[in-house]
C-alpha positions in Angstrom: 53.5 36.9 -3.5 50.3 36.5 -5.4 47.2 34.3 -5.6 47.8 31.1 -7.0 44.5 29.3 -8.6 45.8 25.7 -8.3 46.0 26.2 -4.4 42.2 27.1 -4.3 40.1 24.1 -3.8 36.6 23.2 -3.1 35.7 21.2 0.0 32.0 21.3 -0.3 29.1 22.7 -2.5 25.4 22.8 -1.5 22.5 25.4 -1.8 24.6 27.9 -3.8 27.3 27.9 -0.9 30.9 26.7 -1.4 33.5 25.8 1.3 36.9 26.4 0.0 40.3 25.5 1.0 43.5 27.8 0.1 47.2 27.4 1.2 49.7 29.8 0.5 53.3 30.9 1.9 51.7 34.5 1.9 51.4 35.9 5.4 48.2 37.9 4.6 45.5 37.2 2.0 43.4 40.2 3.2 45.3 42.6 1.0 43.1 44.4 -1.6 42.9 42.6 -4.7 44.5 39.3 -3.5 41.7 37.0 -4.8 40.6 39.2 -7.8 41.8 36.4 -10.1 39.0 34.3 -8.6 36.2 36.6 -9.1 34.2 34.1 -11.4 34.6 31.2 -8.7 34.0 33.2 -5.4 30.6 34.3 -4.5 29.5 36.5 -1.5 29.2 34.5 1.8 31.4 31.7 0.6 33.8 30.5 3.3 37.5 30.1 2.7 39.7 27.9 5.2 43.2 29.1 4.7 46.6 27.9 5.7 48.7 30.9 5.3 52.3 31.6 5.9 53.2 27.9 5.2 56.9 28.6 4.9 57.1 30.7 8.1 55.0 30.3 11.0 51.7 28.8 9.7 48.1 30.0 10.6 44.8 28.6 9.8 42.3 31.3 9.4 38.6 31.3 8.2 37.6 34.1 5.7 34.0 35.1 4.4 34.0 36.4 0.9 32.2 39.7 1.8 32.2 41.4 -1.5 32.4 40.5 -5.1 31.5 43.1 -7.8 32.6 41.0 -10.6 36.1 42.6 -11.0 37.2 42.6 -7.4 36.9 40.3 -4.4 36.9 41.1 -0.6 37.4 38.9 2.1 37.0 39.3 5.8 38.3 37.3 8.8 35.5 35.2 10.2 34.7 36.3 13.7 
């Protein structure tokens, strides 16, 4: 599947940092280009709480936006 903008929502915003929530039936959001449609919204170091694989075996994972060059977004699992 692909990124769906209405499934990305802001939970909190302060001091140029945004905490997001994203839910999807996709099993992975780490695929290259997955969040590219959200380049105008996501900033480096933003945190995304994701509920993935919601139609299979749901998992909650935290991701950090590790890169955004204006045309592509990279997320990394928070460790």
